[in-house]
C-alpha positions as CSV (number, residue, x, y, z in Angstrom):
1,M,7.1,-6.7,6.1
2,L,9.6,-8.3,3.8
3,W,9.5,-8.2,0.1
4,S,9.4,-11.0,-2.4
5,E,9.1,-11.3,-5.9
6,K,5.7,-12.6,-5.3
7,Y,4.5,-9.1,-4.9
8,E,5.9,-7.8,-8.2
9,T,3.7,-6.6,-10.8
10,G,6.6,-6.0,-13.9
11,N,6.1,-2.4,-13.6
12,K,9.5,-1.1,-12.8
13,V,7.6,2.4,-10.9
14,V,5.1,0.3,-9.3
15,D,7.4,-2.9,-8.1
16,S,9.2,0.0,-6.6
17,E,6.7,2.0,-4.6
18,H,5.3,-0.8,-3.2
19,R,9.0,-2.0,-1.9
20,Q,8.8,1.3,0.1
21,I,5.4,0.6,1.3
22,F,6.5,-3.1,2.6
23,D,10.0,-0.9,4.2
24,L,7.7,1.5,5.8
25,V,5.3,-0.8,6.7
26,Q,8.1,-2.9,8.3
27,K,9.7,0.2,10.2
28,V,6.2,0.9,11.3
29,L,6.0,-2.3,12.8
30,D,9.9,-2.1,14.1
31,A,8.8,0.9,16.0
32,T,5.1,-0.5,17.6
33,F,7.1,-3.4,18.9
34,E,10.3,-1.2,20.4
35,N,7.3,0.5,22.3
36,R,9.2,3.9,20.4
37,R,6.0,6.0,19.9
38,D,7.9,9.3,18.5
39,K,9.3,7.0,15.6
40,M,6.4,4.7,15.1
41,D,4.4,8.4,14.7
42,T,6.7,9.9,11.5
43,V,7.3,6.3,10.2
44,M,3.3,6.0,10.1
45,D,2.7,9.3,8.8
46,F,5.3,9.4,6.2
47,L,3.6,5.8,5.9
48,V,0.6,7.8,5.0
49,N,1.6,10.3,2.6
50,Y,3.9,7.9,0.3
51,T,0.7,6.0,0.1
52,V,-1.0,8.3,-1.1
53,S,1.4,9.7,-3.5
54,H,1.6,6.1,-5.1
55,F,-2.2,5.4,-5.2
56,E,-1.8,8.2,-7.7
57,N,0.3,7.1,-9.9
58,E,-1.3,3.7,-10.1
59,E,-4.8,6.2,-10.6
60,R,-3.4,7.3,-13.7
61,L,-2.1,4.7,-15.0
62,M,-5.6,3.2,-14.9
63,E,-6.4,6.5,-16.2
64,E,-4.4,6.3,-19.1
65,S,-5.2,3.1,-19.9
66,N,-8.8,3.3,-19.3
67,Y,-8.9,0.4,-16.7
68,P,-12.2,-1.0,-16.8
69,D,-12.8,-1.5,-13.2
70,I,-10.8,1.9,-11.7
71,A,-14.1,3.3,-10.0
72,V,-13.8,-0.3,-7.9
73,H,-9.7,0.0,-7.4
74,K,-10.1,3.5,-6.6
75,K,-12.7,3.0,-3.6
76,Q,-10.5,0.1,-2.6
77,H,-7.8,2.6,-2.1
78,A,-9.9,5.7,-0.2
79,D,-11.1,2.7,1.8
80,F,-7.8,1.6,3.1
81,L,-7.2,5.2,3.4
82,A,-10.2,5.3,5.9
83,E,-9.2,2.0,8.2
84,V,-5.4,3.5,8.4
85,G,-6.9,6.7,9.6
86,K,-8.7,5.3,12.4
87,L,-5.8,3.0,12.9
88,K,-3.5,5.7,13.8
89,E,-6.2,7.1,15.9
90,Q,-6.4,3.3,18.0
91,I,-2.4,3.5,18.4
92,A,-2.0,6.8,19.3
93,I,-4.2,5.6,23.0
94,E,-3.3,2.3,22.8
95,E,-0.4,1.5,25.6
96,N,0.3,-2.2,24.6
97,H,2.3,-2.6,21.9
98,V,1.9,-5.7,21.4
99,K,-1.6,-5.1,20.8
100,N,-0.7,-2.3,18.7
101,N,1.5,-4.6,16.4
102,L,-1.0,-6.9,16.0
103,I,-3.6,-3.9,14.7
104,I,-1.3,-3.0,12.0
105,N,-0.7,-6.8,11.1
106,K,-4.3,-7.0,10.9
107,T,-5.4,-3.8,9.5
108,V,-2.0,-3.1,7.1
109,V,0.3,-6.1,6.3
110,G,-2.7,-8.0,5.5
111,W,-5.2,-5.3,3.2
112,L,-1.9,-4.2,1.2
113,T,-0.7,-8.3,0.7
114,N,-4.4,-8.9,-0.9
115,H,-4.2,-5.9,-2.7
116,V,-1.4,-5.9,-4.7
117,L,-1.7,-9.8,-5.1
118,G,-4.7,-9.9,-6.2
119,S,-5.7,-5.6,-7.2
120,D,-2.6,-5.0,-8.6
121,M,-1.4,-8.0,-10.4
122,L,-5.2,-7.4,-12.6
123,I,-3.6,-3.6,-13.2
124,A,-0.4,-5.1,-14.3
125,K,-2.0,-7.6,-16.8
126,Y,-4.3,-5.3,-18.2
127,Y,-1.6,-2.7,-18.4
128,R,0.7,-4.8,-20.1
129,K,-1.4,-5.8,-22.9
130,W,-2.8,-1.9,-23.0
131,E,1.2,-0.8,-23.1
132,N,1.9,-3.6,-25.8
133,V,-0.8,-2.4,-28.6
134,Y,-0.6,1.7,-28.4
135,K,2.3,2.3,-26.8
136,R,4.8,0.5,-29.3
137,N,2.9,2.0,-32.3
């Protein structure tokens, strides 16, 4: 999954973490395409752990700035983690690596792209305004 400037929120920490997540997703896709189940499982586990940490960081920014839609955003995070849990089970039993690649693309790539370009951009815009008012005073 290739990183593009269109995914930049303007928050250096968030953007750095997003880049890492995109890189990990690409590694999962590569491992799936190569039918390297051992590598796929390892990278998938790292992706999940890293994503949990990233979500915690994002949620901390939302709490710090009193982001009004924090409950909705946290639910999106929780729903995604639940989906990834199901995904891990699904790809563990699926023998067809092409099908696994399609499942990962639909579940992870689709969600991540929409989430970063939608919800995360809204948080970034809100956080920048909050930061200009409260952190500079």
